C-alpha positions, 0 to 999 in steps of 0.5 A, a space after each residue: 065718899 058718902 052713897 049719892 043718887 047721883 053717883 050711878 051715873 057716873 059709875 056707869 060711864 067709868 065702870 066703877 063700882 062705889 067702894 072704888 071711890 075711896 082712895 087710899 094716899 097709897 093708891 094715890 101716891 101710886 097712881 101718881 107714880 105711874 103717870 110720873 105726877 110729881 104733885 096733885 091737887 085733891 079735893 073737899 066735896 060738900 053738898 046741901 046734904 053735909 060733907 061727901 069728903 071732909 076738909 078735915 080727911 083731906 088734910 090728913 091725906 095732905 099730912 101723909 104726903 106733904 111733898 106729893 098733895 095739896 088740897 082745895 078746901 070746900 064748905 057750906 054755901 048753906 052757911 055763908 059765915 062758916 063757909 068763911 071761917 072755914 076758908 080762914 082755918 084751912 086755907 093758907 095757900 101751901 097746905 090748902 091751895 084754893 076753895 071748891 064749889 061743884 055748882 050741880 050738887 047744889 042746884 045753885 049758878 055761881 052768881 047765886 048771893 049765897 057763894 059771894 062769901 066765899 068770893 070775896 074769903 078767897 080773895 083775901 086768902 090770896 087763892 083761886 075758887 075752882 068749879 065746875 064749866 060746862 055740861 053735868 054728868 050726873 042726873 041734874 042741870 047742866 046751866 049751872 055749868 054754863 060760863 055765860 052768863 053766870 061766871 062772867 056776871 060773877 068776874 064782874 062783880 070780883 074783877 081780882 078772883 082767879 077762878 078756875 073752870 073744871 072739866 073742860 066746859 062743854 058745849 059752851 066751848 065758845 063761850 071760853 074764848 069770850 071768857 079768856 078774852 075778857 078775863 085775865 084770871 080766868 082759866 080752865 082744867 081738862 079734869 074729867 077728860 081724857 086727852 084723846 077725848 077733849 073735842 076738838 074746839 077745846 084743843 084748838 083752843 087750848 093750843 091757841 087763845 087759851 095757851 096759858 089758861 089750861 091747866 091739866 086735870 084727871 077725875 081721880 080716883 074715877 080717872 088715873 092720870 096715866 088714863 089721862 095722859 096716855 095718847 097726849 103725844 096726839 096733841 102734838 104739843 111743842 115743849 113750852 105749850 107742853 110744859 105749860 099744860 102739864 105744870 107751868 099754868 097751874 104752878 103760876 095759878 095755885 102758886 106751887 112751890 
């Protein structure tokens, strides 16, 4: 990953160096094994300055561990048709199982016109579009991660689009309930949060209206699966909810075999 000016606050939060953000396939698999994780979805990153983690790099890692890793492709929003071609090139629903664009990285809310060809391409490929909801850790605006009205507008315009909002959505937890009731294709993951750090309001949501919509996520390599899961028992999830959270919802949404 190329050094970026917004990276410093994240490194301070997680007490890491930028050198730690270059996982190998072996280090990723070791982290997965330590937490009994069978399959992980790893993501490319693309921003206005270019590729931080390319689709080619993600593909190489998948090729090295095809039974354990799946990918999310990323694209250049400034060149929408090239982005569509990139999705058609990589996203087959088997190795690459979705598309991810980080809105704060671009400074563009999800209802910006430059995203719209990407949404259509995701629907054609029958894969989810993954984004970030909630506040922004780096020193950039958080407004791009607010679900209402920006993501709501998208899902009204594209009722077939499956959306996964990463990073919980804090501080707009109440908006998750509105989105969940209104849109059957809206989902959330808990990436960037250790389980015991989840806001109480989010736990109420994931054990109630969001029980079929919330899926486990990490923020590897900043947060390992083991660190995220070490206090899972404190949630007191019943067997069905635990299975849905840890694997069932993700298997369904990403069509993982």
